[in-house]
LOPAFI-927399 format. One record per residue: residue in three letters; x, y, z of N, C-alpha, C, CB in turn. Coordinates in steps of 0.1 Angstrom, whole numbers, padded with zeros to 4 digits, always signed. Last residue first. Glycine has a CB too. Example, Ala and Ser with C-alpha at 12.3 -4.5 7.8 and 13.67 -1.06 7.14 Angstrom:
BEGIN
ser+0128-0022+0071+0137-0011+0071+0129+0000+0079+0141-0006+0057ala+0132-0057+0078+0123-0045+0078+0132-0033+0078+0113-0045+0090
END
This chain:
BEGIN
gly+2273+1763-0811+2277+1758-0797+2265+1752-0790+2283+1768-0789asn+2267+1774-0834+2266+1759-0834+2270+1753-0821+2275+1754-0845asp+2250+1801-0843+2258+1796-0832+2256+1781-0832+2254+1802-0818arg+2251+1818-0875+2244+1808-0866+2254+1803-0856+2239+1796-0874ala+2258+1853-0876+2261+1839-0880+2255+1829-0870+2276+1837-0881pro+2229+1875-0874+2242+1871-0871+2245+1857-0875+2246+1873-0856leu+2207+1884-0901+2209+1877-0889+2224+1875-0887+2202+1863-0890his+2205+1918-0912+2207+1904-0914+2209+1897-0901+2219+1902-0924gly+2207+1946-0911+2196+1940-0917+2197+1925-0920+2193+1947-0930ser+2213+1965-0880+2217+1957-0891+2206+1949-0898+2228+1947-0887glu+2219+1995-0862+2210+1984-0867+2217+1977-0879+2197+1990-0872thr+2233+2008-0831+2231+2007-0846+2222+1995-0850+2245+2005-0853gly+2238+2009-0805+2225+2013-0809+2223+2013-0824+2222+2027-0804ser+2261+1998-0796+2262+2011-0801+2249+2017-0805+2271+2011-0814ala+2253+1973-0788+2258+1982-0777+2258+1997-0783+2272+1978-0772gln+2223+1965-0806+2237+1964-0803+2241+1974-0793+2246+1965-0816trp+2195+1949-0819+2200+1958-0809+2215+1955-0807+2193+1957-0796phe+2185+1947-0851+2192+1939-0841+2199+1949-0832+2202+1930-0847arg+2154+1948-0868+2165+1955-0862+2172+1946-0851+2160+1968-0856tyr+2131+1948-0890+2142+1938-0887+2154+1944-0881+2145+1932-0900ser+2111+1961-0904+2120+1969-0896+2133+1961-0892+2114+1974-0883pro+2091+1962-0933+2100+1955-0925+2109+1964-0917+2107+1945-0933ala+2061+1983-0931+2074+1980-0938+2083+1972-0928+2081+1993-0943val+2032+1966-0919+2041+1978-0920+2054+1973-0927+2044+1983-0906arg+2006+1949-0937+2018+1949-0929+2025+1963-0930+2027+1938-0933asn+1970+1954-0937+1983+1954-0943+1994+1954-0933+1984+1966-0953gly+1944+1956-0927+1949+1943-0929+1962+1942-0936+1939+1936-0937ala+1936+1980-0919+1931+1976-0932+1937+1963-0936+1936+1986-0942gln+1949+1983-0896+1935+1980-0894+1929+1977-0908+1928+1993-0889cys+1974+1988-0906+1972+1976-0899+1957+1972-0898+1978+1976-0884gln+1971+2014-0917+1974+2002-0926+1971+1989-0919+1989+2003-0930gly+1966+2028-0894+1956+2028-0904+1958+2016-0913+1956+2041-0912ala+1991+2025-0879+1978+2019-0874+1968+2018-0885+1973+2028-0863ser+2016+2034-0884+2011+2024-0894+1997+2019-0890+2020+2012-0895arg+2022+2050-0863+2021+2056-0876+2015+2047-0886+2036+2059-0881leu+2022+2031-0842+2011+2041-0843+2010+2048-0856+2015+2052-0832leu+2044+2016-0850+2031+2009-0850+2020+2020-0850+2030+2000-0838leu+2064+2035-0846+2063+2029-0859+2049+2023-0860+2073+2018-0861arg+2061+2039-0819+2058+2050-0828+2056+2045-0842+2070+2060-0828tyr+2069+2014-0809+2055+2019-0806+2052+2030-0816+2054+2024-0792ile+2096+2013-0818+2086+2004-0824+2072+2009-0821+2088+1990-0818asp+2107+2033-0802+2108+2034-0817+2098+2025-0823+2122+2030-0821met+2102+2023-0777+2095+2035-0781+2095+2037-0796+2100+2047-0774tyr+2121+2002-0775+2106+1999-0776+2098+2011-0781+2102+1995-0762gln+2144+2018-0775+2142+2008-0786+2127+2005-0787+2151+1996-0783arg+2141+2032-0751+2141+2040-0764+2139+2030-0776+2155+2047-0766val+2143+2012-0733+2130+2019-0735+2130+2026-0748+2127+2028-0723ile+2170+2008-0735+2161+1998-0739+2147+2003-0741+2161+1986-0729asp+2181+2032-0724+2184+2028-0738+2174+2018-0743+2198+2023-0739ser+2171+2030-0698+2167+2041-0706+2170+2038-0721+2174+2054-0702ala+2183+2007-0687+2169+2007-0690+2165+2018-0699+2161+2008-0677arg+2214+1996-0700+2206+2005-0693+2192+2006-0697+2213+2019-0694phe+2233+1978-0710+2220+1973-0708+2212+1983-0699+2220+1959-0702arg+2259+1986-0711+2252+1983-0724+2237+1981-0722+2259+1971-0731asp+2269+1987-0686+2264+2000-0691+2257+1998-0705+2275+2009-0693val+2279+1962-0681+2266+1965-0676+2260+1978-0682+2266+1967-0661asn+2305+1964-0691+2295+1957-0699+2281+1961-0694+2297+1942-0698gln+2319+1978-0671+2317+1984-0684+2306+1978-0692+2330+1984-0692tyr+2318+1958-0651+2313+1972-0649+2310+1978-0662+2322+1980-0640gly+2333+1938-0664+2319+1936-0661+2312+1949-0658+2318+1927-0649ala+2359+1949-0666+2351+1947-0678+2336+1944-0676+2357+1934-0686ile+2365+1949-0639+2364+1961-0646+2356+1960-0659+2378+1967-0649gln+2364+1921-0634+2355+1930-0626+2354+1943-0633+2362+1933-0612leu+2383+1911-0651+2369+1907-0653+2359+1916-0645+2367+1892-0648ser+2406+1923-0639+2402+1926-0653+2387+1922-0656+2411+1919-0663thr+2406+1910-0614+2405+1925-0615+2400+1929-0629+2419+1931-0613arg+2409+1884-0620+2397+1888-0613+2395+1903-0614+2398+1884-0598leu+2434+1885-0632+2423+1881-0640+2410+1885-0633+2423+1866-0642gln+2450+1891-0610+2449+1901-0621+2437+1898-0630+2462+1901-0629arg+2448+1868-0595+2442+1880-0590+2440+1891-0601+2450+1886-0578asp+2445+1837-0600+2450+1848-0608+2442+1861-0604+2447+1845-0623glu+2435+1815-0586+2449+1817-0586+2454+1830-0592+2456+1806-0592ala+2407+1815-0590+2412+1815-0577+2427+1819-0576+2410+1802-0570leu+2406+1813-0618+2402+1825-0612+2407+1827-0598+2386+1826-0612gln+2416+1787-0622+2423+1798-0628+2419+1811-0621+2420+1799-0643val+2397+1772-0608+2410+1772-0604+2418+1784-0609+2418+1759-0608leu+2374+1778-0625+2374+1781-0610+2388+1782-0605+2366+1771-0603ala+2383+1767-0649+2380+1781-0648+2380+1786-0634+2367+1784-0655gln+2385+1740-0642+2397+1747-0646+2395+1762-0645+2402+1744-0660arg+2358+1733-0639+2367+1733-0628+2380+1741-0630+2371+1718-0625ile+2348+1736-0665+2342+1744-0654+2352+1745-0642+2329+1739-0649ser+2364+1717-0678+2364+1731-0683+2359+1740-0672+2355+1733-0695pro+2357+1693-0665+2371+1698-0664+2371+1713-0668+2380+1690-0673val+2329+1691-0672+2333+1693-0658+2347+1698-0657+2332+1680-0650ser+2312+1703-0699+2325+1697-0695+2329+1701-0681+2336+1702-0705val+2291+1717-0707+2289+1702-0706+2302+1695-0703+2282+1696-0718pro+2299+1743-0711+2290+1740-0700+2287+1725-0697+2277+1747-0702asn+2330+1755-0714+2321+1746-0720+2312+1740-0710+2330+1734-0727val+2333+1790-0705+2336+1776-0703+2326+1768-0712+2335+1772-0689leu+2347+1823-0700+2337+1814-0707+2342+1799-0707+2336+1818-0722leu+2346+1848-0678+2354+1837-0682+2345+1827-0688+2363+1831-0670ala+2335+1882-0686+2333+1868-0680+2343+1859-0685+2319+1863-0683gly+2333+1906-0700+2333+1906-0685+2331+1892-0679+2323+1915-0680ala+2329+1911-0726+2343+1908-0722+2344+1905-0707+2352+1919-0726gly+2296+1898-0726+2306+1906-0733+2320+1902-0729+2304+1921-0729ala+2274+1886-0715+2285+1888-0706+2295+1898-0713+2292+1875-0703val+2256+1883-0736+2252+1891-0725+2264+1895-0717+2242+1884-0716trp+2271+1865-0753+2267+1879-0758+2263+1888-0746+2255+1877-0767ser+2273+1843-0737+2285+1850-0741+2282+1864-0746+2293+1842-0751met+2245+1836-0734+2253+1840-0723+2266+1847-0726+2257+1827-0715pro+2228+1828-0755+2231+1842-0754+2240+1846-0742+2218+1850-0752glu+2258+1812-0768+2248+1824-0768+2235+1819-0762+2246+1829-0782arg+2284+1799-0749+2273+1797-0758+2265+1810-0757+2264+1785-0754ala+2303+1794-0729+2307+1798-0742+2297+1795-0752+2321+1792-0746ser+2288+1803-0697+2289+1793-0709+2294+1801-0721+2276+1787-0712thr+2307+1819-0671+2295+1815-0678+2298+1807-0690+2286+1827-0681ile+2318+1834-0643+2321+1823-0652+2308+1819-0658+2328+1811-0644val+2325+1867-0632+2315+1858-0637+2322+1847-0645+2305+1865-0646pro+2332+1888-0603+2336+1881-0615+2326+1870-0619+2350+1875-0614thr+2312+1914-0591+2316+1901-0589+2320+1894-0602+2305+1893-0582gly+2301+1940-0590+2315+1939-0590+2320+1925-0587+2320+1947-0579ala+2274+1942-0594+2278+1941-0580+2293+1940-0579+2272+1930-0573gly+2272+1940-0622+2269+1953-0616+2274+1954-0601+2254+1955-0616gln+2279+1913-0625+2288+1923-0630+2285+1937-0623+2287+1924-0645ala+2255+1902-0613+2268+1899-0607+2278+1910-0612+2274+1885-0611glu+2236+1911-0631+2235+1914-0617+2248+1912-0610+2224+1906-0610leu+2244+1899-0655+2245+1914-0654+2244+1918-0639+2234+1921-0662ile+2240+1872-0649+2253+1877-0654+2254+1892-0651+2255+1873-0669pro+2212+1870-0643+2222+1869-0632+2236+1874-0636+2223+1855-0627leu+2200+1871-0669+2201+1883-0661+2211+1882-0650+2188+1887-0656gly+2197+1857-0695+2207+1854-0685+2210+1866-0676+2220+1850-0691phe+2181+1848-0720+2189+1860-0718+2200+1856-0708+2181+1871-0713gly+2171+1823-0724+2166+1833-0733+2175+1846-0732+2152+1837-0731glu+2193+1795-0721+2187+1807-0716+2181+1815-0727+2197+1816-0708tyr+2210+1765-0714+2200+1772-0723+2194+1784-0715+2188+1763-0727thr+2230+1758-0698+2229+1751-0711+2219+1758-0720+2226+1737-0709ser+2251+1778-0677+2238+1774-0682+2239+1768-0695+2228+1786-0682pro+2271+1784-0657+2274+1776-0669+2261+1770-0675+2284+1765-0667phe+2278+1804-0636+2265+1804-0644+2267+1797-0657+2260+1818-0646leu+2290+1815-0607+2292+1804-0616+2278+1801-0623+2297+1791-0609leu+2303+1844-0596+2291+1838-0600+2294+1827-0610+2281+1849-0606val+2328+1846-0570+2324+1844-0584+2310+1839-0585+2334+1833-0591asp+2329+1852-0544+2341+1854-0552+2338+1853-0566+2351+1844-0547ala+2302+1870-0528+2307+1859-0536+2320+1862-0542+2297+1854-0546ala+2292+1893-0516+2300+1884-0508+2307+1873-0516+2292+1878-0497ala+2276+1904-0536+2288+1912-0531+2297+1903-0523+2283+1923-0522tyr+2256+1884-0539+2265+1888-0550+2278+1895-0545+2257+1897-0560leu+2245+1886-0513+2251+1873-0518+2261+1876-0530+2241+1863-0522glu+2235+1912-0514+2245+1908-0504+2252+1896-0508+2239+1907-0490leu+2215+1909-0533+2226+1917-0536+2238+1914-0526+2222+1932-0535leu+2197+1893-0519+2204+1887-0530+2216+1895-0534+2194+1886-0542ala+2189+1911-0500+2196+1899-0495+2203+1893-0507+2186+1889-0489ala+2176+1930-0516+2187+1934-0508+2196+1922-0503+2183+1942-0495asp+2155+1916-0528+2166+1921-0536+2178+1924-0528+2162+1933-0544glu+2147+1887-0508+2144+1900-0513+2157+1905-0521+2140+1910-0502leu+2144+1851-0514+2152+1863-0510+2146+1876-0516+2166+1861-0515gly+2134+1825-0516+2125+1835-0511+2132+1848-0508+2117+1830-0500tyr+2164+1808-0505+2152+1809-0513+2143+1819-0507+2145+1795-0514his+2195+1791-0503+2188+1804-0502+2176+1804-0511+2198+1816-0505pro+2218+1767-0488+2206+1770-0496+2200+1784-0493+2195+1760-0494arg+2251+1760-0493+2242+1768-0484+2230+1772-0492+2250+1780-0479val+2270+1732-0495+2260+1740-0503+2251+1747-0493+2252+1730-0512arg+2285+1718-0478+2292+1728-0486+2283+1735-0496+2303+1721-0495gly+2272+1699-0464+2280+1708-0456+2286+1719-0465+2290+1701-0449pro+2272+1676-0491+2268+1679-0477+2278+1689-0470+2267+1666-0469leu+2263+1675-0519+2276+1680-0514+2274+1685-0500+2281+1692-0523arg+2239+1664-0523+2249+1659-0532+2263+1664-0527+2247+1664-0546ala+2222+1678-0506+2225+1664-0503+2236+1658-0512+2212+1655-0505ala+2220+1701-0520+2227+1702-0508+2231+1687-0503+2219+1709-0497tyr+2203+1694-0541+2218+1696-0544+2226+1697-0531+2219+1709-0552arg+2178+1690-0528+2184+1680-0536+2199+1682-0538+2177+1679-0550ala+2174+1715-0515+2176+1703-0507+2182+1692-0515+2162+1698-0502cys+2172+1732-0537+2182+1734-0527+2185+1721-0519+2179+1746-0518glu+2148+1722-0549+2161+1721-0556+2173+1723-0547+2161+1732-0567asn+2130+1727-0529+2132+1713-0533+2145+1712-0540+2121+1708-0541pro+2131+1756-0528+2135+1748-0516+2138+1733-0520+2123+1748-0506arg+2147+1771-0557+2135+1766-0550+2139+1757-0538+2125+1759-0559ala+2177+1790-0552+2168+1782-0560+2156+1779-0552+2176+1769-0564val+2209+1798-0548+2196+1805-0548+2187+1797-0557+2198+1820-0552leu+2236+1786-0530+2226+1782-0541+2213+1789-0539+2224+1767-0541asp+2268+1790-0525+2256+1796-0521+2246+1794-0533+2258+1811-0518ile+2293+1766-0519+2283+1771-0529+2272+1777-0521+2278+1760-0538thr+2329+1765-0513+2315+1764-0509+2306+1771-0519+2313+1770-0494leu+2359+1747-0520+2350+1758-0523+2336+1755-0516+2348+1760-0538lys+2383+1732-0527+2380+1737-0514+2371+1750-0516+2393+1741-0506leu+2374+1706-0550+2380+1719-0547+2376+1723-0533+2377+1729-0557pro+2360+1683-0558+2374+1681-0553+2381+1694-0549+2382+1675-0564met+2334+1696-0564+2336+1686-0554+2350+1684-0549+2331+1672-0560val+2330+1713-0585+2334+1719-0572+2338+1708-0563+2322+1727-0566ala+2321+1697-0606+2333+1705-0608+2338+1710-0594+2330+1717-0617gln+2298+1685-0596+2309+1677-0599+2322+1685-0600+2306+1669-0612ile+2282+1709-0593+2285+1700-0581+2298+1692-0584+2273+1692-0577ile+2280+1716-0620+2286+1725-0610+2291+1717-0598+2277+1736-0606met+2265+1695-0630+2278+1697-0635+2286+1706-0625+2278+1703-0649glu+2241+1701-0616+2248+1688-0614+2262+1689-0619+2240+1677-0622val+2233+1726-0625+2238+1725-0612+2246+1712-0610+2227+1727-0602asn+2223+1737-0649+2235+1728-0650+2241+1726-0636+2245+1735-0659lys+2201+1752-0656+2211+1759-0648+2224+1750-0646+2206+1763-0635asn+2181+1736-0668+2191+1743-0677+2202+1750-0669+2183+1754-0685trp+2166+1726-0647+2174+1717-0655+2185+1724-0663+2165+1710-0665ser+2170+1750-0619+2162+1742-0628+2172+1735-0638+2153+1751-0637gly+2181+1766-0600+2183+1752-0598+2176+1743-0608+2179+1748-0585gly+2197+1798-0595+2188+1789-0602+2192+1775-0601+2189+1793-0617val+2229+1808-0591+2216+1813-0591+2207+1805-0601+2215+1828-0596val+2256+1804-0571+2249+1798-0582+2234+1802-0581+2250+1782-0581leu+2288+1815-0560+2273+1818-0561+2267+1811-0573+2270+1833-0561val+2313+1804-0540+2308+1804-0553+2293+1806-0552+2311+1790-0560arg+2341+1813-0521+2326+1813-0521+2321+1815-0535+2321+1825-0512gly+2368+1815-0516+2362+1803-0520+2347+1802-0519+2368+1792-0512arg+2380+1839-0511+2376+1831-0499+2370+1818-0503+2367+1839-0490trp+2403+1862-0522+2396+1850-0526+2393+1841-0513+2404+1841-0536pro+2398+1896-0514+2406+1884-0513+2398+1872-0516+2412+1883-0498lys+2382+1915-0541+2382+1910-0527+2393+1898-0526+2368+1905-0523pro+2399+1936-0565+2390+1925-0561+2392+1922-0547+2394+1913-0570glu+2396+1972-0569+2404+1960-0566+2395+1949-0561+2414+1964-0554glu+2378+1991-0574+2388+1989-0584+2398+1978-0581+2396+2002-0584arg+2342+1992-0571+2355+1988-0566+2365+1987-0577+2354+1975-0558arg+2322+2021-0577+2327+2008-0581+2341+2005-0576+2327+2008-0597pro+2301+2035-0551+2311+2036-0561+2316+2022-0565+2323+2045-0557ala+2275+2015-0565+2284+2027-0567+2288+2031-0553+2276+2039-0574val+2262+1986-0582+2267+1993-0570+2275+2005-0574+2275+1983-0561val+2234+1974-0594+2245+1982-0599+2251+1991-0588+2242+1991-0612phe+2211+1964-0585+2222+1955-0585+2235+1962-0591+2220+1943-0593ala+2191+1982-0589+2194+1978-0575+2207+1970-0574+2182+1970-0569pro+2187+1984-0616+2196+1994-0610+2200+1990-0595+2191+2008-0610asp+2187+1955-0635+2180+1962-0624+2190+1971-0617+2175+1951-0614val+2193+1958-0669+2198+1954-0656+2191+1962-0646+2214+1957-0656pro+2168+1948-0693+2176+1958-0686+2182+1952-0673+2167+1971-0683cys+2170+1926-0721+2165+1929-0708+2174+1940-0702+2164+1916-0699pro+2171+1937-0756+2175+1929-0745+2168+1933-0732+2190+1930-0742ile+2157+1933-0787+2158+1943-0776+2160+1935-0763+2144+1951-0775val+2156+1927-0820+2163+1922-0808+2164+1934-0798+2176+1916-0811asn+2129+1922-0841+2137+1932-0834+2143+1925-0822+2129+1944-0830leu+2113+1913-0872+2120+1909-0860+2129+1920-0854+2128+1896-0862arg+2100+1910-0896+2094+1919-0885+2101+1917-0872+2079+1915-0883ser+2112+1893-0913+2110+1907-0917+2104+1916-0907+2101+1907-0930ala+2111+1868-0899+2123+1875-0901+2122+1890-0905+2131+1868-0912thr+2089+1852-0896+2090+1863-0887+2102+1872-0890+2092+1858-0873glu+2089+1831-0913+2081+1842-0917+2083+1854-0908+2067+1838-0918pro+2103+1810-0900+2110+1819-0910+2102+1831-0913+2114+1811-0922phe+2103+1796-0873+2092+1804-0880+2098+1814-0889+2083+1810-0869cys+2126+1783-0866+2113+1776-0864+2102+1782-0872+2109+1775-0850ser+2146+1801-0872+2147+1787-0877+2134+1780-0876+2158+1780-0868val+2136+1824-0860+2136+1824-0874+2138+1809-0880+2147+1833-0880leu+2141+1815-0833+2127+1818-0838+2126+1818-0853+2123+1832-0833glu+2169+1812-0832+2160+1801-0829+2146+1803-0835+2159+1798-0814arg+2177+1838-0837+2181+1827-0846+2171+1815-0845+2195+1823-0844ala+2165+1851-0814+2162+1855-0828+2165+1844-0838+2169+1868-0832val+2179+1839-0793+2164+1837-0795+2160+1840-0809+2156+1844-0784ala+2204+1851-0799+2202+1836-0799+2188+1832-0800+2208+1831-0786pro+2200+1878-0796+2202+1873-0809+2201+1858-0810+2216+1877-0815ser+2173+1884-0772+2188+1882-0775+2189+1877-0790+2194+1871-0765ile+2147+1888-0769+2155+1895-0759+2170+1892-0762+2152+1890-0746val+2125+1900-0796+2131+1889-0788+2142+1896-0779+2137+1878-0797ser+2095+1911-0812+2108+1913-0805+2112+1901-0797+2107+1926-0796val+2076+1918-0840+2080+1908-0831+2093+1912-0825+2081+1894-0837gln+2047+1935-0853+2061+1934-0851+2064+1924-0840+2067+1948-0847thr+2021+1925-0856+2026+1934-0866+2041+1935-0865+2020+1948-0863ala+2009+1892-0852+2017+1903-0847+2022+1912-0858+2029+1897-0839leu+1996+1870-0864+1988+1882-0861+1996+1894-0857+1978+1879-0851arg+2016+1852-0865+2010+1856-0878+2002+1869-0876+2001+1845-0883leu+2022+1848-0838+2032+1854-0847+2026+1859-0860+2043+1844-0849pro+1998+1836-0830+2001+1849-0825+2012+1856-0833+2007+1848-0811val+1999+1811-0846+1988+1821-0847+1992+1834-0842+1976+1815-0840lys+2025+1800-0837+2021+1802-0851+2011+1813-0853+2017+1789-0858tyr+2026+1802-0807+2036+1807-0816+2030+1810-0830+2047+1798-0818trp+2005+1791-0792+2015+1801-0785+2024+1808-0795+2023+1793-0775val+1991+1775-0809+1984+1785-0802+1993+1795-0796+1976+1778-0791leu+2011+1759-0823+2000+1765-0830+1994+1777-0822+1989+1756-0833glu+2028+1749-0803+2033+1756-0815+2023+1765-0822+2040+1747-0825leu+2009+1736-0787+2016+1748-0782+2022+1756-0794+2027+1744-0772ile+2002+1715-0804+1992+1725-0799+1998+1738-0794+1983+1719-0787arg+2026+1702-0807+2019+1707-0819+2009+1718-0815+2013+1696-0827lys+2032+1694-0780+2041+1703-0787+2034+1710-0799+2053+1696-0792arg+2011+1676-0776+2012+1689-0767+2021+1699-0774+2018+1685-0753leu+2016+1656-0794+2004+1664-0796+2005+1677-0788+1992+1657-0792gly+2052+1655-0793+2039+1649-0797+2028+1660-0798+2035+1639-0787gln+2069+1672-0766+2068+1664-0778+2054+1660-0781+2077+1651-0775leu+2088+1699-0751+2076+1691-0753+2077+1683-0766+2064+1701-0754arg+2112+1713-0751+2110+1703-0741+2098+1694-0744+2109+1709-0728arg+2113+1732-0772+2124+1723-0770+2120+1711-0762+2136+1730-0764ile+2090+1747-0766+2091+1739-0779+2102+1729-0778+2093+1748-0791ser+2098+1759-0743+2087+1750-0742+2087+1741-0755+2074+1757-0741val+2119+1776-0750+2122+1765-0743+2111+1754-0742+2126+1768-0728leu+2122+1799-0764+2114+1788-0771+2117+1775-0763+2118+1787-0785asp+2118+1832-0749+2126+1820-0753+2116+1810-0760+2133+1814-0741leu+2103+1856-0752+2114+1855-0743+2124+1843-0746+2109+1854-0729ile+2089+1876-0776+2092+1862-0773+2104+1862-0764+2094+1854-0786thr+2065+1900-0778+2078+1898-0773+2079+1883-0770+2082+1906-0761leu+2047+1916-0803+2047+1904-0795+2062+1901-0791+2041+1892-0803leu+2027+1944-0809+2041+1939-0807+2041+1927-0798+2050+1951-0801val+2001+1952-0831+2005+1943-0819+2020+1941-0820+1998+1930-0820pro+1976+1974-0841+1990+1971-0841+1994+1963-0829+1999+1983-0843arg+1943+1958-0843+1952+1969-0838+1966+1965-0840+1949+1972-0823gly+1932+1935-0852+1926+1947-0856+1933+1959-0852+1912+1948-0851arg+1939+1916-0823+1936+1916-0837+1928+1928-0841+1928+1903-0841gly+1945+1912-0797+1948+1925-0803+1945+1926-0817+1963+1928-0801gly+1939+1886-0790+1930+1896-0786+1933+1910-0791+1930+1897-0771ile+1962+1873-0799+1950+1871-0806+1940+1881-0803+1944+1857-0804ala+1980+1877-0779+1981+1886-0791+1969+1884-0800+1994+1882-0799cys+1977+1857-0761+1969+1869-0759+1971+1879-0771+1974+1876-0746tyr+1996+1838-0766+1983+1836-0772+1974+1848-0771+1976+1824-0766gln+2018+1844-0750+2018+1848-0764+2004+1848-0771+2028+1840-0772ile+2024+1844-0723+2010+1845-0727+2009+1850-0742+2002+1855-0718asp+2048+1847-0709+2044+1834-0714+2029+1833-0717+2047+1822-0704gly+2057+1880-0721+2056+1869-0711+2051+1856-0717+2046+1874-0700met+2038+1905-0737+2051+1901-0732+2049+1890-0721+2060+1912-0727val+2024+1925-0761+2022+1912-0753+2036+1907-0750+2014+1902-0761his+2011+1955-0767+2024+1949-0765+2022+1937-0756+2035+1959-0760ile+1990+1973-0788+1991+1962-0778+2004+1956-0778+1979+1951-0781val+1980+2006-0792+1990+1996-0795+1990+1986-0784+2004+2002-0797ala+1958+2020-0781+1960+2020-0796+1970+2009-0801+1965+2034-0800his+1937+2006-0755+1950+2011-0760+1951+2010-0775+1961+2004-0753pro+1916+1994-0742+1913+2006-0750+1926+2012-0757+1908+2017-0742leu+1908+1959-0742+1917+1970-0738+1915+1982-0747+1932+1966-0737arg+1894+1938-0752+1886+1950-0746+1895+1961-0742+1877+1945-0735ala+1913+1919-0758+1905+1925-0769+1897+1937-0765+1895+1914-0774val+1922+1912-0733+1930+1920-0741+1922+1926-0753+1942+1911-0747phe+1899+1897-0725+1903+1909-0717+1912+1918-0726+1911+1904-0705leu+1899+1876-0744+1888+1886-0744+1892+1898-0736+1876+1879-0738val+1923+1863-0734+1922+1869-0748+1911+1879-0749+1920+1857-0758asn+1914+1856-0709+1925+1865-0710+1926+1871-0724+1939+1858-0708arg+1894+1838-0715+1891+1850-0708+1902+1860-0709+1887+1847-0694ile+1910+1817-0726+1900+1824-0735+1896+1838-0728+1888+1815-0737arg+1923+1810-0702+1931+1816-0714+1922+1823-0724+1939+1805-0721pro+1903+1800-0687+1910+1812-0682+1918+1818-0693+1919+1808-0671leu+1896+1777-0704+1886+1788-0702+1894+1801-0696+1876+1784-0691ile+1918+1759-0705+1913+1766-0717+1905+1778-0714+1905+1756-0725gly+1947+1761-0682+1934+1756-0687+1929+1764-0698+1924+1756-0675arg+1963+1789-0670+1961+1775-0668+1947+1770-0673+1964+1770-0654ser+1972+1817-0663+1973+1810-0676+1974+1795-0675+1985+1815-0684glu+1949+1834-0643+1961+1825-0644+1961+1817-0656+1963+1816-0631tyr+1936+1864-0653+1934+1850-0650+1947+1843-0652+1923+1844-0659pro+1940+1891-0661+1934+1888-0648+1933+1874-0644+1920+1894-0648val+1972+1904-0672+1959+1897-0675+1953+1892-0662+1962+1886-0685glu+1983+1936-0664+1985+1922-0661+1971+1915-0664+1989+1919-0647val+1997+1964-0680+1985+1957-0676+1988+1942-0674+1974+1960-0687val+2011+1994-0680+2015+1981-0678+2003+1973-0672+2027+1979-0668ala+2008+2020-0704+2002+2013-0693+2007+1999-0692+1987+2014-0693val+2022+2049-0714+2023+2035-0716+2018+2028-0703+2038+2031-0718asp+2024+2079-0727+2013+2071-0720+2014+2056-0723+1999+2077-0723thr+2059+2086-0725+2046+2088-0731+2036+2079-0723+2046+2084-0746asp+2084+2080-0717+2081+2094-0717+2067+2097-0723+2091+2102-0724phe+2097+2055-0696+2088+2058-0707+2084+2073-0706+2075+2049-0707his+2110+2049-0673+2118+2056-0683+2109+2059-0695+2129+2048-0687pro+2096+2034-0654+2099+2048-0651+2105+2056-0662+2108+2049-0639ala+2095+2008-0668+2083+2017-0667+2087+2031-0664+2074+2012-0656leu+2117+1991-0665+2115+1999-0677+2105+2010-0675+2111+1990-0689asn+2114+1978-0641+2127+1985-0644+2125+1995-0656+2138+1976-0645ala+2090+1965-0644+2092+1975-0633+2104+1984-0635+2092+1968-0620leu+2096+1947-0664+2087+1959-0667+2088+1969-0657+2073+1954-0669ile+2111+1929-0649+2117+1936-0661+2109+1948-0664+2117+1926-0673arg+2092+1920-0631+2104+1926-0626+2110+1934-0637+2114+1916-0620glu+2073+1908-0648+2069+1919-0640+2081+1927-0635+2060+1915-0628val+2087+1886-0657+2085+1897-0666+2081+1909-0658+2074+1893-0676ser+2110+1875-0631+2097+1875-0638+2097+1887-0647+2086+1876-0628his+2134+1858-0622+2134+1871-0629+2122+1872-0638+2146+1872-0638asn+2141+1837-0607+2133+1834-0619+2131+1846-0628+2120+1828-0615gly+2155+1848-0587+2162+1838-0594+2154+1834-0607+2164+1825-0586val+2128+1851-0565+2141+1856-0569+2148+1845-0576+2148+1862-0557met+2095+1847-0576+2106+1842-0569+2119+1847-0574+2106+1826-0569
END
């Protein structure tokens, strides 16, 4: 579904840029129940590839790569945040502790996820790499506009789940002369449309072209999320030349760079003031638009593939050691716009 930005979509953007034999394989069984998951592990165990890269909400499949170099990508830790009791302990063991112990290298999609992962599983620090998501080239328009559109009061909101903070958005928009285009599931659209009758236009099941039209028509993407592993809508809006308002929290602030107006996501006045400021300040809209174009260039698929290829080569070189049960030398790399590396965690975000 558009708005959920599946792993398949991310991999589709990366695949054309690999310059070696990399196969994208989808596990055959839906990840529900014990038996289908066991079958998925056995499927991975039978794969002929020299290196196994597990990405998506199937971390347990890293168990099937035992005996070979494994790169395990963690997108977020939201399930650990939301579950409690026995279910949480089982998930921590099967989805995180065991797969992370077996993984030769670990990657995450933002420094915020890196901090969260190391906080929960400190033993991952020596094998941790931050490699972001690529921006979909379909959302990067050319030629780039140099002047903003006249303000028409159209606010785009992408996503309706708990973390997307739509209730706060509704409260912030309520006294203003603004309309909302909401891209979400049908039940979410119906619920929030009832909160602001006549001013919330629902959209669901959109193809890329239709979603790009919404980005291009919007005066602003309002994305004050309370939790993300990454935040792809920020880059999609910037690529389309649409100003962004997002949370002054990581990873949203990291993804947005200088190309967004940052707000306190749990403060209705903060969100509302940002909307008013953007509506009244044409120069601000212009500067955010230009900065957004520049920021998108940080997340080119070709650069991100190069980061993954570095790890694949490292794993291939260390394959003999891995099969003997030894770890490779720590790589612990943090992706930055310059492509440089650092050997320590960024300062903890208390936001």
